[in-house]
Gaussian input, Z-matrix of N, CA and C with variables (Angstrom, degrees):
# hf/3-21g

backbone

0 1
 N
 C     1     B1
 C     2     B2     1     A1
 N     3     B3     2     A2     1     D1
 C     4     B4     3     A3     2     D2
 C     5     B5     4     A4     3     D3
 N     6     B6     5     A5     4     D4
 C     7     B7     6     A6     5     D5
 C     8     B8     7     A7     6     D6
 N     9     B9     8     A8     7     D7
 C    10    B10     9     A9     8     D8
 C    11    B11    10    A10     9     D9
 N    12    B12    11    A11    10    D10
 C    13    B13    12    A12    11    D11
 C    14    B14    13    A13    12    D12
 N    15    B15    14    A14    13    D13
 C    16    B16    15    A15    14    D14
 C    17    B17    16    A16    15    D15
 N    18    B18    17    A17    16    D16
 C    19    B19    18    A18    17    D17
 C    20    B20    19    A19    18    D18
 N    21    B21    20    A20    19    D19
 C    22    B22    21    A21    20    D20
 C    23    B23    22    A22    21    D21
 N    24    B24    23    A23    22    D22
 C    25    B25    24    A24    23    D23
 C    26    B26    25    A25    24    D24
 N    27    B27    26    A26    25    D25
 C    28    B28    27    A27    26    D26
 C    29    B29    28    A28    27    D27
 N    30    B30    29    A29    28    D28
 C    31    B31    30    A30    29    D29
 C    32    B32    31    A31    30    D30
 N    33    B33    32    A32    31    D31
 C    34    B34    33    A33    32    D32
 C    35    B35    34    A34    33    D33
 N    36    B36    35    A35    34    D34
 C    37    B37    36    A36    35    D35
 C    38    B38    37    A37    36    D36
 N    39    B39    38    A38    37    D37
 C    40    B40    39    A39    38    D38
 C    41    B41    40    A40    39    D39
 N    42    B42    41    A41    40    D40
 C    43    B43    42    A42    41    D41
 C    44    B44    43    A43    42    D42
 N    45    B45    44    A44    43    D43
 C    46    B46    45    A45    44    D44
 C    47    B47    46    A46    45    D45
 N    48    B48    47    A47    46    D46
 C    49    B49    48    A48    47    D47
 C    50    B50    49    A49    48    D48
 N    51    B51    50    A50    49    D49
 C    52    B52    51    A51    50    D50
 C    53    B53    52    A52    51    D51
 N    54    B54    53    A53    52    D52
 C    55    B55    54    A54    53    D53
 C    56    B56    55    A55    54    D54
 N    57    B57    56    A56    55    D55
 C    58    B58    57    A57    56    D56
 C    59    B59    58    A58    57    D57
 N    60    B60    59    A59    58    D58
 C    61    B61    60    A60    59    D59
 C    62    B62    61    A61    60    D60
 N    63    B63    62    A62    61    D61
 C    64    B64    63    A63    62    D62
 C    65    B65    64    A64    63    D63
 N    66    B66    65    A65    64    D64
 C    67    B67    66    A66    65    D65
 C    68    B68    67    A67    66    D66
 N    69    B69    68    A68    67    D67
 C    70    B70    69    A69    68    D68
 C    71    B71    70    A70    69    D69
 N    72    B72    71    A71    70    D70
 C    73    B73    72    A72    71    D71
 C    74    B74    73    A73    72    D72
 N    75    B75    74    A74    73    D73
 C    76    B76    75    A75    74    D74
 C    77    B77    76    A76    75    D75
 N    78    B78    77    A77    76    D76
 C    79    B79    78    A78    77    D77
 C    80    B80    79    A79    78    D78
 N    81    B81    80    A80    79    D79
 C    82    B82    81    A81    80    D80
 C    83    B83    82    A82    81    D81
 N    84    B84    83    A83    82    D82
 C    85    B85    84    A84    83    D83
 C    86    B86    85    A85    84    D84
 N    87    B87    86    A86    85    D85
 C    88    B88    87    A87    86    D86
 C    89    B89    88    A88    87    D87
 N    90    B90    89    A89    88    D88
 C    91    B91    90    A90    89    D89
 C    92    B92    91    A91    90    D90
 N    93    B93    92    A92    91    D91
 C    94    B94    93    A93    92    D92
 C    95    B95    94    A94    93    D93
 N    96    B96    95    A95    94    D94
 C    97    B97    96    A96    95    D95
 C    98    B98    97    A97    96    D96
 N    99    B99    98    A98    97    D97
 C   100   B100    99    A99    98    D98
 C   101   B101   100   A100    99    D99
 N   102   B102   101   A101   100   D100
 C   103   B103   102   A102   101   D101
 C   104   B104   103   A103   102   D102
 N   105   B105   104   A104   103   D103
 C   106   B106   105   A105   104   D104
 C   107   B107   106   A106   105   D105
 N   108   B108   107   A107   106   D106
 C   109   B109   108   A108   107   D107
 C   110   B110   109   A109   108   D108
 N   111   B111   110   A110   109   D109
 C   112   B112   111   A111   110   D110
 C   113   B113   112   A112   111   D111
 N   114   B114   113   A113   112   D112
 C   115   B115   114   A114   113   D113
 C   116   B116   115   A115   114   D114
 N   117   B117   116   A116   115   D115
 C   118   B118   117   A117   116   D116
 C   119   B119   118   A118   117   D117
 N   120   B120   119   A119   118   D118
 C   121   B121   120   A120   119   D119
 C   122   B122   121   A121   120   D120
 N   123   B123   122   A122   121   D121
 C   124   B124   123   A123   122   D122
 C   125   B125   124   A124   123   D123
 N   126   B126   125   A125   124   D124
 C   127   B127   126   A126   125   D125
 C   128   B128   127   A127   126   D126
 N   129   B129   128   A128   127   D127
 C   130   B130   129   A129   128   D128
 C   131   B131   130   A130   129   D129
 N   132   B132   131   A131   130   D130
 C   133   B133   132   A132   131   D131
 C   134   B134   133   A133   132   D132
 N   135   B135   134   A134   133   D133
 C   136   B136   135   A135   134   D134
 C   137   B137   136   A136   135   D135
 N   138   B138   137   A137   136   D136
 C   139   B139   138   A138   137   D137
 C   140   B140   139   A139   138   D138
 N   141   B141   140   A140   139   D139
 C   142   B142   141   A141   140   D140
 C   143   B143   142   A142   141   D141
 N   144   B144   143   A143   142   D142
 C   145   B145   144   A144   143   D143
 C   146   B146   145   A145   144   D144
 N   147   B147   146   A146   145   D145
 C   148   B148   147   A147   146   D146
 C   149   B149   148   A148   147   D147
 N   150   B150   149   A149   148   D148
 C   151   B151   150   A150   149   D149
 C   152   B152   151   A151   150   D150
 N   153   B153   152   A152   151   D151
 C   154   B154   153   A153   152   D152
 C   155   B155   154   A154   153   D153
 N   156   B156   155   A155   154   D154
 C   157   B157   156   A156   155   D155
 C   158   B158   157   A157   156   D156
 N   159   B159   158   A158   157   D157
 C   160   B160   159   A159   158   D158
 C   161   B161   160   A160   159   D159
 N   162   B162   161   A161   160   D160
 C   163   B163   162   A162   161   D161
 C   164   B164   163   A163   162   D162
 N   165   B165   164   A164   163   D163
 C   166   B166   165   A165   164   D164
 C   167   B167   166   A166   165   D165
 N   168   B168   167   A167   166   D166
 C   169   B169   168   A168   167   D167
 C   170   B170   169   A169   168   D168
 N   171   B171   170   A170   169   D169
 C   172   B172   171   A171   170   D170
 C   173   B173   172   A172   171   D171
 N   174   B174   173   A173   172   D172
 C   175   B175   174   A174   173   D173
 C   176   B176   175   A175   174   D174
 N   177   B177   176   A176   175   D175
 C   178   B178   177   A177   176   D176
 C   179   B179   178   A178   177   D177
 N   180   B180   179   A179   178   D178
 C   181   B181   180   A180   179   D179
 C   182   B182   181   A181   180   D180
 N   183   B183   182   A182   181   D181
 C   184   B184   183   A183   182   D182
 C   185   B185   184   A184   183   D183
 N   186   B186   185   A185   184   D184
 C   187   B187   186   A186   185   D185
 C   188   B188   187   A187   186   D186
 N   189   B189   188   A188   187   D187
 C   190   B190   189   A189   188   D188
 C   191   B191   190   A190   189   D189
 N   192   B192   191   A191   190   D190
 C   193   B193   192   A192   191   D191
 C   194   B194   193   A193   192   D192
 N   195   B195   194   A194   193   D193
 C   196   B196   195   A195   194   D194
 C   197   B197   196   A196   195   D195
 N   198   B198   197   A197   196   D196
 C   199   B199   198   A198   197   D197
 C   200   B200   199   A199   198   D198
 N   201   B201   200   A200   199   D199
 C   202   B202   201   A201   200   D200
 C   203   B203   202   A202   201   D201
 N   204   B204   203   A203   202   D202
 C   205   B205   204   A204   203   D203
 C   206   B206   205   A205   204   D204
 N   207   B207   206   A206   205   D205
 C   208   B208   207   A207   206   D206
 C   209   B209   208   A208   207   D207
 N   210   B210   209   A209   208   D208
 C   211   B211   210   A210   209   D209
 C   212   B212   211   A211   210   D210
 N   213   B213   212   A212   211   D211
 C   214   B214   213   A213   212   D212
 C   215   B215   214   A214   213   D213
 N   216   B216   215   A215   214   D214
 C   217   B217   216   A216   215   D215
 C   218   B218   217   A217   216   D216
 N   219   B219   218   A218   217   D217
 C   220   B220   219   A219   218   D218
 C   221   B221   220   A220   219   D219
 N   222   B222   221   A221   220   D220
 C   223   B223   222   A222   221   D221
 C   224   B224   223   A223   222   D222
 N   225   B225   224   A224   223   D223
 C   226   B226   225   A225   224   D224
 C   227   B227   226   A226   225   D225
 N   228   B228   227   A227   226   D226
 C   229   B229   228   A228   227   D227
 C   230   B230   229   A229   228   D228

   B1=1.5034
   B2=1.5121
   B3=1.2692
   B4=1.4159
   B5=1.5369
   B6=1.3478
   B7=1.4955
   B8=1.5104
   B9=1.3099
   B10=1.4992
   B11=1.4838
   B12=1.3449
   B13=1.4331
   B14=1.5305
   B15=1.3602
   B16=1.4740
   B17=1.5671
   B18=1.3640
   B19=1.4976
   B20=1.5026
   B21=1.3334
   B22=1.4925
   B23=1.4645
   B24=1.2897
   B25=1.4041
   B26=1.5235
   B27=1.3393
   B28=1.5206
   B29=1.5031
   B30=1.2950
   B31=1.4526
   B32=1.5473
   B33=1.3136
   B34=1.4357
   B35=1.5978
   B36=1.3662
   B37=1.4141
   B38=1.5655
   B39=1.3440
   B40=1.4603
   B41=1.5878
   B42=1.2584
   B43=1.4688
   B44=1.5938
   B45=1.3776
   B46=1.4247
   B47=1.4807
   B48=1.3308
   B49=1.4628
   B50=1.5463
   B51=1.3531
   B52=1.4404
   B53=1.5832
   B54=1.3197
   B55=1.5090
   B56=1.5016
   B57=1.4061
   B58=1.4545
   B59=1.5741
   B60=1.2495
   B61=1.4519
   B62=1.5417
   B63=1.2902
   B64=1.5122
   B65=1.5365
   B66=1.3295
   B67=1.4487
   B68=1.5956
   B69=1.3399
   B70=1.4580
   B71=1.4781
   B72=1.4088
   B73=1.4448
   B74=1.5872
   B75=1.3085
   B76=1.4819
   B77=1.5534
   B78=1.3415
   B79=1.4799
   B80=1.4805
   B81=1.3392
   B82=1.4876
   B83=1.5050
   B84=1.3332
   B85=1.4198
   B86=1.4954
   B87=1.3562
   B88=1.4579
   B89=1.4766
   B90=1.3285
   B91=1.4573
   B92=1.5434
   B93=1.3092
   B94=1.4159
   B95=1.5311
   B96=1.3012
   B97=1.5128
   B98=1.4969
   B99=1.2925
   B100=1.5043
   B101=1.5183
   B102=1.3505
   B103=1.5086
   B104=1.5056
   B105=1.2877
   B106=1.5068
   B107=1.5332
   B108=1.3293
   B109=1.4527
   B110=1.5252
   B111=1.2450
   B112=1.4731
   B113=1.5270
   B114=1.3257
   B115=1.4329
   B116=1.5039
   B117=1.3116
   B118=1.4960
   B119=1.4892
   B120=1.3704
   B121=1.3805
   B122=1.5467
   B123=1.3086
   B124=1.4668
   B125=1.5241
   B126=1.2767
   B127=1.4701
   B128=1.4881
   B129=1.3362
   B130=1.4260
   B131=1.5567
   B132=1.2760
   B133=1.4544
   B134=1.5138
   B135=1.3366
   B136=1.4457
   B137=1.6119
   B138=1.3060
   B139=1.4583
   B140=1.4912
   B141=1.3262
   B142=1.4581
   B143=1.5399
   B144=1.3180
   B145=1.4264
   B146=1.5146
   B147=1.3067
   B148=1.4552
   B149=1.6115
   B150=1.2996
   B151=1.5251
   B152=1.5400
   B153=1.2970
   B154=1.5033
   B155=1.4886
   B156=1.3703
   B157=1.4523
   B158=1.4915
   B159=1.3561
   B160=1.4557
   B161=1.5287
   B162=1.3113
   B163=1.4672
   B164=1.5225
   B165=1.3949
   B166=1.4685
   B167=1.5233
   B168=1.2713
   B169=1.4411
   B170=1.5179
   B171=1.3438
   B172=1.4550
   B173=1.4932
   B174=1.3550
   B175=1.4435
   B176=1.5865
   B177=1.2729
   B178=1.5039
   B179=1.4953
   B180=1.3149
   B181=1.4723
   B182=1.5190
   B183=1.3947
   B184=1.4482
   B185=1.5175
   B186=1.3457
   B187=1.4994
   B188=1.4945
   B189=1.3200
   B190=1.4067
   B191=1.5190
   B192=1.3406
   B193=1.3993
   B194=1.5796
   B195=1.2865
   B196=1.4723
   B197=1.5291
   B198=1.3195
   B199=1.5130
   B200=1.5268
   B201=1.2828
   B202=1.5040
   B203=1.5493
   B204=1.3022
   B205=1.4819
   B206=1.5502
   B207=1.3491
   B208=1.4618
   B209=1.5063
   B210=1.3897
   B211=1.4174
   B212=1.5542
   B213=1.3035
   B214=1.4651
   B215=1.5263
   B216=1.3227
   B217=1.4140
   B218=1.5328
   B219=1.2817
   B220=1.4625
   B221=1.5264
   B222=1.3452
   B223=1.3669
   B224=1.5551
   B225=1.3026
   B226=1.4239
   B227=1.5200
   B228=1.3106
   B229=1.5356
   B230=1.4778
   A1=106.81
   A2=117.56
   A3=122.90
   A4=111.21
   A5=114.06
   A6=116.82
   A7=110.52
   A8=113.88
   A9=122.98
   A10=107.60
   A11=115.20
   A12=122.29
   A13=114.69
   A14=116.28
   A15=116.86
   A16=103.68
   A17=108.54
   A18=114.97
   A19=107.85
   A20=116.00
   A21=121.13
   A22=115.60
   A23=119.96
   A24=124.71
   A25=109.12
   A26=114.66
   A27=118.21
   A28=112.46
   A29=117.02
   A30=123.64
   A31=112.52
   A32=114.71
   A33=120.84
   A34=109.27
   A35=113.23
   A36=118.45
   A37=112.41
   A38=111.96
   A39=115.84
   A40=113.19
   A41=113.73
   A42=121.42
   A43=108.96
   A44=114.60
   A45=119.25
   A46=110.53
   A47=117.36
   A48=121.02
   A49=111.68
   A50=115.53
   A51=118.99
   A52=109.97
   A53=114.55
   A54=117.65
   A55=113.53
   A56=114.72
   A57=120.42
   A58=113.86
   A59=114.97
   A60=124.85
   A61=110.06
   A62=118.70
   A63=123.95
   A64=110.41
   A65=116.11
   A66=118.89
   A67=110.79
   A68=112.90
   A69=118.73
   A70=111.95
   A71=117.76
   A72=116.72
   A73=113.35
   A74=112.80
   A75=117.63
   A76=111.77
   A77=117.25
   A78=118.78
   A79=112.01
   A80=117.57
   A81=119.37
   A82=112.27
   A83=116.65
   A84=120.95
   A85=111.26
   A86=116.24
   A87=121.40
   A88=112.80
   A89=119.40
   A90=126.11
   A91=110.31
   A92=118.57
   A93=122.15
   A94=114.87
   A95=117.72
   A96=117.89
   A97=108.89
   A98=117.84
   A99=120.01
   A100=111.83
   A101=116.38
   A102=120.03
   A103=109.65
   A104=116.68
   A105=120.18
   A106=112.99
   A107=118.08
   A108=120.48
   A109=111.81
   A110=117.56
   A111=124.18
   A112=112.00
   A113=116.63
   A114=121.26
   A115=109.89
   A116=118.82
   A117=123.11
   A118=110.49
   A119=114.66
   A120=122.58
   A121=110.78
   A122=119.76
   A123=120.15
   A124=113.38
   A125=115.69
   A126=120.10
   A127=111.61
   A128=116.06
   A129=123.41
   A130=111.70
   A131=116.97
   A132=122.85
   A133=111.77
   A134=116.25
   A135=119.88
   A136=111.00
   A137=112.48
   A138=114.51
   A139=114.82
   A140=116.37
   A141=121.82
   A142=108.65
   A143=119.72
   A144=118.75
   A145=111.09
   A146=115.36
   A147=120.26
   A148=109.64
   A149=115.16
   A150=116.78
   A151=110.25
   A152=116.06
   A153=118.45
   A154=110.21
   A155=118.90
   A156=120.35
   A157=110.59
   A158=114.87
   A159=123.27
   A160=111.61
   A161=119.50
   A162=122.49
   A163=112.17
   A164=114.75
   A165=122.28
   A166=108.93
   A167=122.87
   A168=122.24
   A169=111.49
   A170=119.42
   A171=121.80
   A172=110.57
   A173=117.51
   A174=116.78
   A175=108.95
   A176=116.30
   A177=120.69
   A178=110.57
   A179=116.52
   A180=117.50
   A181=112.51
   A182=115.40
   A183=120.08
   A184=112.12
   A185=117.81
   A186=119.82
   A187=109.88
   A188=118.89
   A189=121.48
   A190=110.40
   A191=119.54
   A192=125.44
   A193=109.12
   A194=116.08
   A195=118.96
   A196=110.06
   A197=114.94
   A198=122.42
   A199=105.98
   A200=119.05
   A201=123.91
   A202=108.00
   A203=113.97
   A204=117.61
   A205=112.60
   A206=115.59
   A207=121.38
   A208=108.65
   A209=117.86
   A210=121.28
   A211=110.54
   A212=115.90
   A213=118.67
   A214=110.26
   A215=116.49
   A216=121.22
   A217=112.84
   A218=118.92
   A219=122.70
   A220=113.38
   A221=116.53
   A222=121.02
   A223=115.00
   A224=115.98
   A225=119.96
   A226=117.07
   A227=115.04
   A228=121.23
   A229=107.31
   D1=123.96
   D2=-179.73
   D3=-79.06
   D4=163.83
   D5=176.34
   D6=-73.38
   D7=136.93
   D8=177.87
   D9=-116.16
   D10=130.64
   D11=179.16
   D12=-89.96
   D13=6.40
   D14=-175.89
   D15=-99.00
   D16=137.03
   D17=174.71
   D18=-88.27
   D19=128.29
   D20=178.15
   D21=-97.85
   D22=132.90
   D23=-176.35
   D24=-76.42
   D25=166.42
   D26=171.87
   D27=-56.93
   D28=-37.52
   D29=176.12
   D30=-60.08
   D31=-43.16
   D32=178.84
   D33=-60.76
   D34=-49.19
   D35=176.95
   D36=-54.44
   D37=-47.24
   D38=-178.11
   D39=-62.53
   D40=-40.92
   D41=178.90
   D42=-62.36
   D43=-47.70
   D44=179.26
   D45=-61.39
   D46=-42.86
   D47=177.80
   D48=-59.04
   D49=-47.09
   D50=-178.26
   D51=-58.80
   D52=-36.42
   D53=-175.65
   D54=-77.45
   D55=-17.24
   D56=-179.47
   D57=-111.87
   D58=-5.11
   D59=-169.94
   D60=-50.89
   D61=-46.44
   D62=-172.79
   D63=-66.72
   D64=-16.53
   D65=-174.90
   D66=-98.13
   D67=-11.05
   D68=-175.77
   D69=-85.25
   D70=149.17
   D71=174.48
   D72=-66.16
   D73=151.30
   D74=-173.23
   D75=-54.69
   D76=-39.91
   D77=-178.60
   D78=-61.58
   D79=-36.37
   D80=177.84
   D81=-72.20
   D82=-35.84
   D83=176.33
   D84=-60.80
   D85=-40.39
   D86=-178.67
   D87=-65.19
   D88=-31.27
   D89=-178.76
   D90=-76.94
   D91=-24.73
   D92=-172.25
   D93=-69.15
   D94=-35.71
   D95=-177.16
   D96=-65.01
   D97=-42.90
   D98=177.02
   D99=-64.40
   D100=-41.68
   D101=177.01
   D102=-57.98
   D103=-48.92
   D104=-174.23
   D105=-68.40
   D106=-16.49
   D107=177.57
   D108=-83.28
   D109=-16.82
   D110=-175.56
   D111=-98.05
   D112=162.87
   D113=174.02
   D114=-93.21
   D115=142.63
   D116=-178.17
   D117=-135.59
   D118=160.88
   D119=177.94
   D120=-67.75
   D121=156.56
   D122=176.39
   D123=-59.73
   D124=-35.27
   D125=175.82
   D126=-56.59
   D127=-49.92
   D128=179.86
   D129=-59.91
   D130=-50.79
   D131=177.16
   D132=-54.42
   D133=-45.31
   D134=-178.09
   D135=-67.37
   D136=-40.86
   D137=177.81
   D138=-62.59
   D139=-45.62
   D140=179.18
   D141=-64.43
   D142=-40.59
   D143=178.69
   D144=-58.63
   D145=-43.93
   D146=-171.80
   D147=-77.01
   D148=-25.98
   D149=172.78
   D150=-70.93
   D151=-27.83
   D152=179.92
   D153=-86.33
   D154=-28.97
   D155=-172.11
   D156=-59.84
   D157=128.02
   D158=179.49
   D159=56.03
   D160=27.86
   D161=-179.75
   D162=-56.78
   D163=-38.58
   D164=-177.96
   D165=-66.65
   D166=-18.44
   D167=-177.41
   D168=-99.87
   D169=-4.82
   D170=-177.19
   D171=-75.10
   D172=152.23
   D173=176.84
   D174=-82.16
   D175=176.48
   D176=-171.52
   D177=-60.44
   D178=-41.69
   D179=-179.17
   D180=-62.53
   D181=-45.04
   D182=176.83
   D183=-62.74
   D184=-39.32
   D185=179.59
   D186=-64.30
   D187=-36.44
   D188=-178.41
   D189=-68.83
   D190=-37.91
   D191=177.11
   D192=-66.99
   D193=-42.67
   D194=-179.58
   D195=-68.01
   D196=-39.31
   D197=-179.07
   D198=-60.16
   D199=-47.74
   D200=-177.74
   D201=-59.52
   D202=-48.10
   D203=-177.62
   D204=-66.42
   D205=-38.45
   D206=178.98
   D207=-63.04
   D208=-46.23
   D209=-179.51
   D210=-58.83
   D211=-42.32
   D212=-179.01
   D213=-63.63
   D214=-46.48
   D215=-177.98
   D216=-69.77
   D217=-44.95
   D218=-178.48
   D219=-65.24
   D220=-35.10
   D221=-174.00
   D222=-93.29
   D223=-7.41
   D224=-175.10
   D225=-118.30
   D226=8.95
   D227=-177.65
   D228=-101.45

């Protein structure tokens, strides 16, 4: 994933999550509702957005890496 200079809003993250939700593991879906209820730094919002971006098109190895990162971010903020 390349560096993106666009700051993504909480609404952007929520929309991206909704569009990718069906492709995410259940455990990650379960963590998202709590995540979206809270406030987060711009860096966290941007990172989560990019982990979700084109998730459905990623190969299995890439999905596993994104899942691990998402779990870390969602459970530790």
